[in-house]
N, C-alpha and C positions, 0 to 999 in steps of 0.2 A: 896112371899113364906111364908107359915105358919110354917115352921120348925124353930126350935131353934138350937143353937149350930153351928157347922161348917158343912155345906153341900158342899162337894167338888166333887160331881158327878152330871151329867146332862144326858139328853137323848143321847147325843153324845158319852157317855161311854158304850152304849150297846155293848156287846161282850167282855168287859174287866172284870178282876177279881177285886172285890171290897170288902171292909169291911164296915159293917153298924152297928151302935149301935142305938137301937130304944127302945121306951117305950111301955111296955105291961101292962096288968092289974096286973101282978105279979111283975113288976118293969123293970129295964133295962136288955136288952139281946143283944147279938151280933150274927151276921150272916156273914159268909165268903163264897164267891162263885162268879160265873159268873153272871153279870147283863144281864138278858135275854131280858127284855122289860121294858118300862116305859109307862104306859097307863094312860089315864085320861084326864083331861082338864088342860093342861100346864098353870101355873107352878106347880099346885098341881097334885096329881094322885097316882097311885099305882105302885111300882116297883116289879119285879119278879126276884128272885135270884135262880140259880141252885146250890145246895150245892154239896159237894164232893161225897155224896152217891146217887147223881142224883135225890134227892127229891127237891121240889120247896118251897120257902118261899116267900109269898106276904107281903110287908111292905107298909103301908100308908105313903106317904111322910111327912105328918104333924106330924107323930110320931117319925121321925128320929131326933136323938140328934147330931150325927156326922156320916159322911160317906166320904170315900176316895177310890181312886184307889190304889191297893196295888201292881200291876204289870203293867209295861208299855206295855201290850199287845195291839194290834191294835183294835180300837173302830170303830163303824159304821161310824162316821163322818170322821175318817181317811181313811177308805176304800173308801167312796164316793169321798172325795177330791182327793185322789191319782188316783182313777180310771178315773176321768175326764181328767187326762193327757194322758189317753190311748184311749179315744173315745171322741175327742174334738169337742164340738158344734161350729158352726160358730159364735154364738152370745151369750153372757152371761151378767147377771146383778145381783148384790147381794142385798138381803134383810136381812141384818144381816148375820147369818150363812147360811140362805137359799140362793139358787142360781137358778135364772131363766135361762133356756137353750133353745135355738132355733137353728134348723139346717135344716129347710125346710121340716119338717114332715117325714124324712126318718125313724126314730126310736123313740120309746117312751123315751129311756134314754136320747137322745140328744134333745128331744123336750118336756121336762117336767121340773117342778121346784122341786129341791131337798129340802125336808123338814127334814133336820137334824140339830141338835143344836138349837140355839135360833133365832127367827125371829127378825127383826129390830124393829117392833112395836108389837102390840098384834096379836095373831094368826088370829083373825077375820079381822082386818085391812089389814094384809099381804095377806090373801087369796083374798080379794077384789082387791088388787093391781095385784095379779097374773091373775085374770080373765080379768082385763082391759088390762094388758100387752100382753096377748096372743090374745086378741080381735084385737089389733092394727096389729098383725101379720096375721090376718085372719086364726088363728089356734085354735084348741081345747085347753082349759085350762086343763092340766094334771099335777098332782103332783106325786112325788115318796116319800114314807114315810115308815120308819120301821113299822112292824106289829107284835103285837099291838103297837101303837105309842102314843106319848104324845099329838098329835094333832087330834086324831080320833074324838073326840066330836066336835071340831071346824070344821072339814071337813064335818061331818054330818049336822051341823047347816047351812053350806054354800052350801049345795047341791052338794057335791063331792061324787061320787059313786065309789066304788071299781070295777075295771074292769080287774085286773090281780093280781095274788098272786105269788110271786117269792122268790127265795132264793139267798143269797150271800154265796158262798162256798169258802174256802181257803185251801191250802195245802203247804207243803214244796216243793221247786223245787228239781228235781232229775236229775242225770246224766244218760243218756240212749241213746244207739245207735240204731236207727231205720232206717236200710238201705233202706227200700222201700219208705220212706217218702222223698219227694223233698222239700227242703227249699229254698225260694227266699226272697231277701231283697226288691225287687221292686214288685209292683202290676202289674201282667201281664194281658193282655186282656183275655188270656185263663182261668186264675184263676177267674177273675171277671165274665166272661160269664158263667162259671160253677155255681158260687154262685147265679147269677141272675136267672138262669134256674131252680134252686132247688125249689121244691114245698113248702119247709118249710120256705123260706125267704120272709116273708111279715110282715111289709111293706118293700119296696125295699130300698136298701142301696146305699149311694152315694160313689163315689171314694174318696171324700174329707174325709169322716168319716173313711173309711177303711185304709187310709194311715196316719191318724193322730197319733201323738205320736213321741217321740224322738228316739225310737227303735221299729221297726215293722218287723215282719217276717210272711211270708205266706207259709203254709204247704199244700202239696197235695200228693195224691197217684193216679197213673194212671193204667189203665188196659193194656192188651196186644196190644190194638189198639191205645195206647197213649191218651186215653180219661180220663179226670179227673173223678174219682169216689169217692173221699173223699177230704175234705178241712178242714182247720183250720187256725186261725190267732192269733198271740199274739202280744201285744204292751206293752211297759214298760214305766213307769214314773220313777222318781228318786228313789222311794222306792218300787213300786209295779208293778207286771206284771199281765195283764188281758188277758184271753182267750176269743175269740168270734168266731162266724161264723163256728162252728164245724158242718159238714154235711157229710153224707155218702149216696151215691146213693141207692135207695130202693132195687135194684137188687143185692147189695153187702153187705147188712147188716148181722149182727151176724157172722162176720168173723174176728173180732178184729181190723178192720181198724180204728175205732174211738179211740180205746186205743192207737194204734201206733201213730196217729196224736197227741193225748194229750201228750204222753211221749216225742215225738220229740219237741213239743213246749216248754215243761218244760225244756228240755235239752238246748234249745237256750238261755233261760234267766238264767239258771244255769251257763252257760259259762261266762256271763257278771257279775256274782256275786250276782244276786238277790236271796233272800232266800224264799220269799213268792210269790205264784201265786194264782190268784183268778179268779172267774167266776160268772156269773149270769145265773140262769136257772129257768124256770117256775116250780113251785112246782108240777103241774099236769103232768109234763114230767117225769114219774117214771122211764122209761128205762135210760134216761140221768142221772138222780139223782143217780140211782144205779151204773151206770158206773163210775161216778165221785167218789162216795164213795169207790168203789173198788180200785181206784187209790190214796186213802188217803185223798181225800177232805172231809172236815167237814163243816157242816152248821154253819156259823158265826151268821147270823140273817135272819129273814124273813122280807120281805118288800112287799109293794103293790103299784100299780098305781091306782090313783083315778082321775076320769074325772068329770069336772063340767057339770051339766045338770040341766035345770029348771024342768024337769020331771024325777023323780027317776025311773031308769030302768037299766037293765043289758045291758052293752055295751062291745063288744069285742074290745081289743086293742092289736096290735102286740107288743111283748116285745123286740125283737131283742137282747135277752140276750146272 
């Protein structure tokens, strides 16, 4: 690190409120705000801070004299670690803060390496380990990283191509009575079959992933023929609840069913004392993003999936957010 003084922030603090003192041509100056991104070639790079007036300030890491987190708000590494307790891969292995995840290719999140925090070795060495690790699984080497991120240049050097751009969104849990929503604590074959038949669910999900977590609830809405027309799932770790598998039958959309599902799931974790609920959604899914924003969800940070390829090209990958 080329900085001097005390640098007490890292890429894992994206999403937190920070205070930074840095050197300019005019002398020392301070900036206070939310750490939005850390881009460049780790450990050097450029940090972006959103100030109180919603303007942005870019700071070169080598110019920072001192920096620290000023509020214990949840950072991107916290979100990633906690969310792994709600969507549990069958197999994991650590590379420093990075975590290799494999679960039989059902979803990108459970079959990718999380690139948050610091790697065990250099970024280039660690990416080569990732390629080899997934090769032994006969699986594509996919990584999940904040966007823009501290390892973007290393990913490009090692032929990792962006294949999906997504968002982490968080909200406060709420108490809400949604009488039409059925809540189950066990995964029923009826619920599972409805999700598997949904045209939006690709790649396919395993029962092992869907039931993973210490607290799991499955929500559904049925029509007059008792056919499931909307679903949702929430799973909680010790600190965080995550929503997944929200779906509404195409013949019943724009009727507020997804909103009812979301509120019912939030209510379930509100009852057990959780204060924060989160979700992941593709940035291009504008209707879903709009729905979540109307329910009080805010974008915590952007992230992307990158896939190793010897030939640089655009490749589609299912997010299963």
